[in-house]
N, CA, C and O atoms as CSV, one atom per row, in Angstrom:
chain,resi,resn,atom,element,x,y,z
A,1,UNK,N,N,22.286,-8.036,14.972
A,1,UNK,CA,C,20.851,-8.073,15.177
A,1,UNK,C,C,20.563,-8.978,16.368
A,1,UNK,O,O,21.218,-10.002,16.558
A,2,UNK,N,N,19.589,-8.591,17.152
A,2,UNK,CA,C,19.233,-9.321,18.354
A,2,UNK,C,C,18.010,-10.194,18.078
A,2,UNK,O,O,16.971,-9.685,17.660
A,3,UNK,N,N,18.124,-11.503,18.308
A,3,UNK,CA,C,17.014,-12.429,18.058
A,3,UNK,C,C,15.820,-12.183,18.976
A,3,UNK,O,O,14.716,-12.645,18.686
A,4,UNK,N,N,16.025,-11.458,20.083
A,4,UNK,CA,C,14.919,-11.164,20.995
A,4,UNK,C,C,13.875,-10.255,20.346
A,4,UNK,O,O,12.725,-10.228,20.784
A,5,UNK,N,N,14.261,-9.517,19.313
A,5,UNK,CA,C,13.354,-8.570,18.672
A,5,UNK,C,C,12.765,-9.104,17.373
A,5,UNK,O,O,12.151,-8.348,16.621
A,6,UNK,N,N,12.940,-10.380,17.098
A,6,UNK,CA,C,12.449,-10.962,15.860
A,6,UNK,C,C,11.260,-11.869,16.166
A,6,UNK,O,O,11.328,-12.730,17.042
A,7,UNK,N,N,10.180,-11.661,15.435
A,7,UNK,CA,C,9.002,-12.515,15.573
A,7,UNK,C,C,8.951,-13.429,14.366
A,7,UNK,O,O,8.927,-12.959,13.229
A,8,UNK,N,N,8.935,-14.704,14.599
A,8,UNK,CA,C,8.867,-15.671,13.507
A,8,UNK,C,C,7.447,-16.220,13.434
A,8,UNK,O,O,6.835,-16.545,14.452
A,9,UNK,N,N,6.944,-16.314,12.224
A,9,UNK,CA,C,5.576,-16.764,12.008
A,9,UNK,C,C,5.583,-17.837,10.939
A,9,UNK,O,O,6.233,-17.685,9.905
A,10,UNK,N,N,4.867,-18.918,11.182
A,10,UNK,CA,C,4.691,-19.958,10.174
A,10,UNK,C,C,3.230,-19.957,9.765
A,10,UNK,O,O,2.336,-20.009,10.609
A,11,UNK,N,N,2.999,-19.897,8.470
A,11,UNK,CA,C,1.634,-19.908,7.974
A,11,UNK,C,C,1.123,-21.337,7.903
A,11,UNK,O,O,1.848,-22.257,7.524
A,12,UNK,N,N,-0.127,-21.502,8.271
A,12,UNK,CA,C,-0.768,-22.813,8.236
A,12,UNK,C,C,-1.491,-22.958,6.897
A,12,UNK,O,O,-2.495,-22.282,6.674
A,13,UNK,N,N,-1.007,-23.821,6.003
A,13,UNK,CA,C,-1.634,-23.955,4.685
A,13,UNK,C,C,-3.074,-24.464,4.760
A,13,UNK,O,O,-3.833,-24.315,3.802
A,14,UNK,N,N,-3.455,-25.062,5.887
A,14,UNK,CA,C,-4.825,-25.559,6.046
A,14,UNK,C,C,-5.774,-24.452,6.498
A,14,UNK,O,O,-6.994,-24.605,6.421
A,15,UNK,N,N,-5.210,-23.333,6.971
A,15,UNK,CA,C,-6.022,-22.235,7.482
A,15,UNK,C,C,-5.551,-20.937,6.824
A,15,UNK,O,O,-4.972,-20.071,7.481
A,16,UNK,N,N,-5.804,-20.816,5.532
A,16,UNK,CA,C,-5.330,-19.670,4.764
A,16,UNK,C,C,-6.230,-18.465,5.011
A,16,UNK,O,O,-7.455,-18.574,4.944
A,17,UNK,N,N,-5.623,-17.323,5.297
A,17,UNK,CA,C,-6.359,-16.087,5.493
A,17,UNK,C,C,-6.486,-15.364,4.154
A,17,UNK,O,O,-5.495,-15.171,3.450
A,18,UNK,N,N,-7.686,-14.974,3.813
A,18,UNK,CA,C,-7.916,-14.278,2.554
A,18,UNK,C,C,-8.191,-12.797,2.760
A,18,UNK,O,O,-8.562,-12.100,1.816
A,19,UNK,N,N,-8.017,-12.312,3.971
A,19,UNK,CA,C,-8.253,-10.901,4.241
A,19,UNK,C,C,-9.737,-10.588,4.344
A,19,UNK,O,O,-10.590,-11.469,4.224
A,20,UNK,N,N,-10.023,-9.311,4.568
A,20,UNK,CA,C,-11.403,-8.888,4.763
A,20,UNK,C,C,-11.863,-7.913,3.686
A,20,UNK,O,O,-12.936,-7.322,3.801
A,21,UNK,N,N,-11.062,-7.742,2.646
A,21,UNK,CA,C,-11.402,-6.786,1.600
A,21,UNK,C,C,-12.552,-7.295,0.748
A,21,UNK,O,O,-12.537,-8.435,0.285
A,22,UNK,N,N,-13.543,-6.448,0.548
A,22,UNK,CA,C,-14.668,-6.764,-0.326
A,22,UNK,C,C,-14.276,-6.304,-1.730
A,22,UNK,O,O,-14.553,-5.169,-2.117
A,23,UNK,N,N,-13.625,-7.196,-2.497
A,23,UNK,CA,C,-13.085,-6.836,-3.801
A,23,UNK,C,C,-14.162,-6.470,-4.803
A,23,UNK,O,O,-13.913,-5.656,-5.692
A,24,UNK,N,N,-15.352,-7.044,-4.690
A,24,UNK,CA,C,-16.444,-6.670,-5.598
A,24,UNK,C,C,-16.813,-5.208,-5.396
A,24,UNK,O,O,-17.072,-4.486,-6.358
A,25,UNK,N,N,-16.834,-4.777,-4.136
A,25,UNK,CA,C,-17.142,-3.378,-3.826
A,25,UNK,C,C,-16.031,-2.464,-4.359
A,25,UNK,O,O,-16.311,-1.407,-4.926
A,26,UNK,N,N,-14.790,-2.870,-4.178
A,26,UNK,CA,C,-13.656,-2.072,-4.646
A,26,UNK,C,C,-13.697,-1.941,-6.166
A,26,UNK,O,O,-13.534,-0.844,-6.701
A,27,UNK,N,N,-13.911,-3.043,-6.853
A,27,UNK,CA,C,-13.929,-3.029,-8.319
A,27,UNK,C,C,-15.104,-2.236,-8.871
A,27,UNK,O,O,-15.044,-1.754,-10.002
A,28,UNK,N,N,-16.178,-2.092,-8.085
A,28,UNK,CA,C,-17.353,-1.358,-8.540
A,28,UNK,C,C,-17.213,0.148,-8.312
A,28,UNK,O,O,-18.047,0.921,-8.782
A,29,UNK,N,N,-16.166,0.575,-7.596
A,29,UNK,CA,C,-15.995,1.995,-7.288
A,29,UNK,C,C,-15.635,2.789,-8.542
A,29,UNK,O,O,-14.843,2.342,-9.371
A,30,UNK,N,N,-16.230,3.969,-8.661
A,30,UNK,CA,C,-15.882,4.871,-9.754
A,30,UNK,C,C,-14.673,5.698,-9.332
A,30,UNK,O,O,-14.288,5.681,-8.163
A,31,UNK,N,N,-14.072,6.420,-10.274
A,31,UNK,CA,C,-12.955,7.309,-9.947
A,31,UNK,C,C,-13.386,8.339,-8.909
A,31,UNK,O,O,-12.616,8.692,-8.016
A,32,UNK,N,N,-14.625,8.820,-9.034
A,32,UNK,CA,C,-15.147,9.805,-8.082
A,32,UNK,C,C,-15.240,9.193,-6.680
A,32,UNK,O,O,-14.873,9.837,-5.697
A,33,UNK,N,N,-15.727,7.956,-6.587
A,33,UNK,CA,C,-15.807,7.265,-5.292
A,33,UNK,C,C,-14.415,7.110,-4.680
A,33,UNK,O,O,-14.226,7.327,-3.483
A,34,UNK,N,N,-13.454,6.736,-5.506
A,34,UNK,CA,C,-12.082,6.539,-5.030
A,34,UNK,C,C,-11.508,7.853,-4.510
A,34,UNK,O,O,-10.888,7.890,-3.448
A,35,UNK,N,N,-11.719,8.932,-5.266
A,35,UNK,CA,C,-11.208,10.240,-4.846
A,35,UNK,C,C,-11.846,10.703,-3.549
A,35,UNK,O,O,-11.161,11.237,-2.677
A,36,UNK,N,N,-13.169,10.503,-3.410
A,36,UNK,CA,C,-13.852,10.889,-2.173
A,36,UNK,C,C,-13.307,10.097,-0.979
A,36,UNK,O,O,-13.087,10.658,0.094
A,37,UNK,N,N,-13.093,8.808,-1.169
A,37,UNK,CA,C,-12.565,7.971,-0.091
A,37,UNK,C,C,-11.157,8.401,0.286
A,37,UNK,O,O,-10.808,8.433,1.466
A,38,UNK,N,N,-10.346,8.732,-0.713
A,38,UNK,CA,C,-8.971,9.165,-0.449
A,38,UNK,C,C,-8.958,10.495,0.305
A,38,UNK,O,O,-8.171,10.672,1.235
A,39,UNK,N,N,-9.812,11.414,-0.087
A,39,UNK,CA,C,-9.870,12.727,0.570
A,39,UNK,C,C,-10.399,12.618,1.996
A,39,UNK,O,O,-10.095,13.468,2.834
A,40,UNK,N,N,-11.182,11.589,2.279
A,40,UNK,CA,C,-11.735,11.397,3.620
A,40,UNK,C,C,-10.751,10.704,4.561
A,40,UNK,O,O,-10.983,10.652,5.769
A,41,UNK,N,N,-9.665,10.176,4.022
A,41,UNK,CA,C,-8.672,9.460,4.830
A,41,UNK,C,C,-7.589,10.432,5.285
A,41,UNK,O,O,-6.657,10.724,4.535
A,42,UNK,N,N,-7.710,10.932,6.506
A,42,UNK,CA,C,-6.769,11.945,7.003
A,42,UNK,C,C,-5.363,11.388,7.222
A,42,UNK,O,O,-4.411,12.159,7.342
A,43,UNK,N,N,-5.220,10.071,7.276
A,43,UNK,CA,C,-3.890,9.473,7.458
A,43,UNK,C,C,-3.076,9.467,6.173
A,43,UNK,O,O,-1.850,9.366,6.216
A,44,UNK,N,N,-3.739,9.573,5.042
A,44,UNK,CA,C,-3.029,9.473,3.769
A,44,UNK,C,C,-3.748,10.288,2.702
A,44,UNK,O,O,-4.316,9.733,1.762
A,45,UNK,N,N,-3.718,11.604,2.856
A,45,UNK,CA,C,-4.405,12.472,1.907
A,45,UNK,C,C,-3.702,12.448,0.559
A,45,UNK,O,O,-2.481,12.302,0.500
A,46,UNK,N,N,-4.457,12.591,-0.523
A,46,UNK,CA,C,-3.843,12.635,-1.852
A,46,UNK,C,C,-2.918,13.850,-1.965
A,46,UNK,O,O,-3.157,14.879,-1.333
A,47,UNK,N,N,-1.878,13.727,-2.761
A,47,UNK,CA,C,-0.953,14.834,-2.966
A,47,UNK,C,C,-1.566,15.839,-3.928
A,47,UNK,O,O,-2.291,15.478,-4.856
A,48,UNK,N,N,-1.258,17.118,-3.684
A,48,UNK,CA,C,-1.718,18.160,-4.598
A,48,UNK,C,C,-0.851,18.137,-5.854
A,48,UNK,O,O,0.210,17.513,-5.878
A,49,UNK,N,N,-1.315,18.822,-6.893
A,49,UNK,CA,C,-0.520,18.886,-8.125
A,49,UNK,C,C,0.815,19.557,-7.853
A,49,UNK,O,O,1.833,19.171,-8.428
A,50,UNK,N,N,0.822,20.560,-6.979
A,50,UNK,CA,C,2.077,21.246,-6.618
A,50,UNK,C,C,3.049,20.258,-5.965
A,50,UNK,O,O,4.236,20.247,-6.290
A,51,UNK,N,N,2.543,19.431,-5.045
A,51,UNK,CA,C,3.399,18.438,-4.390
A,51,UNK,C,C,3.900,17.397,-5.393
A,51,UNK,O,O,5.063,16.996,-5.345
A,52,UNK,N,N,3.028,16.962,-6.296
A,52,UNK,CA,C,3.434,15.989,-7.305
A,52,UNK,C,C,4.513,16.555,-8.217
A,52,UNK,O,O,5.405,15.825,-8.649
A,53,UNK,N,N,4.441,17.844,-8.513
A,53,UNK,CA,C,5.432,18.490,-9.380
A,53,UNK,C,C,6.812,18.554,-8.734
A,53,UNK,O,O,7.813,18.721,-9.430
A,54,UNK,N,N,6.875,18.422,-7.411
A,54,UNK,CA,C,8.158,18.462,-6.700
A,54,UNK,C,C,8.904,17.128,-6.774
A,54,UNK,O,O,10.089,17.070,-6.447
A,55,UNK,N,N,8.236,16.070,-7.194
A,55,UNK,CA,C,8.889,14.769,-7.321
A,55,UNK,C,C,9.912,14.805,-8.442
A,55,UNK,O,O,9.703,15.448,-9.470
A,56,UNK,N,N,11.001,14.120,-8.237
A,56,UNK,CA,C,12.037,14.016,-9.260
A,56,UNK,C,C,12.332,12.548,-9.503
A,56,UNK,O,O,12.396,11.757,-8.562
A,57,UNK,N,N,12.510,12.184,-10.760
A,57,UNK,CA,C,12.851,10.810,-11.114
A,57,UNK,C,C,14.329,10.573,-10.766
A,57,UNK,O,O,15.192,11.399,-11.066
A,58,UNK,N,N,14.592,9.445,-10.138
A,58,UNK,CA,C,15.979,9.081,-9.846
A,58,UNK,C,C,16.258,7.700,-10.432
A,58,UNK,O,O,15.340,6.919,-10.683
A,59,UNK,N,N,17.513,7.424,-10.638
A,59,UNK,CA,C,17.910,6.138,-11.178
A,59,UNK,C,C,18.873,5.492,-10.202
A,59,UNK,O,O,19.905,6.073,-9.865
A,60,UNK,N,N,18.546,4.308,-9.752
A,60,UNK,CA,C,19.413,3.573,-8.839
A,60,UNK,C,C,19.973,2.396,-9.606
A,60,UNK,O,O,19.228,1.569,-10.132
A,61,UNK,N,N,21.278,2.330,-9.665
A,61,UNK,CA,C,21.904,1.230,-10.378
A,61,UNK,C,C,22.489,0.257,-9.362
A,61,UNK,O,O,23.274,0.640,-8.495
A,62,UNK,N,N,22.099,-0.992,-9.484
A,62,UNK,CA,C,22.553,-2.045,-8.580
A,62,UNK,C,C,23.586,-2.887,-9.314
A,62,UNK,O,O,23.327,-3.380,-10.412
A,63,UNK,N,N,24.746,-3.047,-8.712
A,63,UNK,CA,C,25.767,-3.866,-9.391
A,63,UNK,C,C,25.343,-5.333,-9.483
A,63,UNK,O,O,24.743,-5.879,-8.557
A,64,UNK,N,N,25.661,-5.944,-10.592
A,64,UNK,CA,C,25.364,-7.363,-10.795
A,64,UNK,C,C,26.534,-8.157,-10.235
A,64,UNK,O,O,27.686,-7.940,-10.609
A,65,UNK,N,N,26.228,-9.056,-9.356
A,65,UNK,CA,C,27.302,-9.863,-8.731
A,65,UNK,C,C,27.533,-11.140,-9.468
A,65,UNK,O,O,28.394,-11.930,-9.079
């Protein structure tokens, strides 16, 4: 790995970022509101039932060291 391509960031505990999300607005959304917002987002459209049916459950086993 090349250190030239790594950006290191230190967070300032005195200047904490809380983001810009209006959580009260999000929590007040109904299922219908959520679905409308999802359908309006062309970057991440909801999957159809046909697409969801194509998903398969897999099991990944990680060895314990």
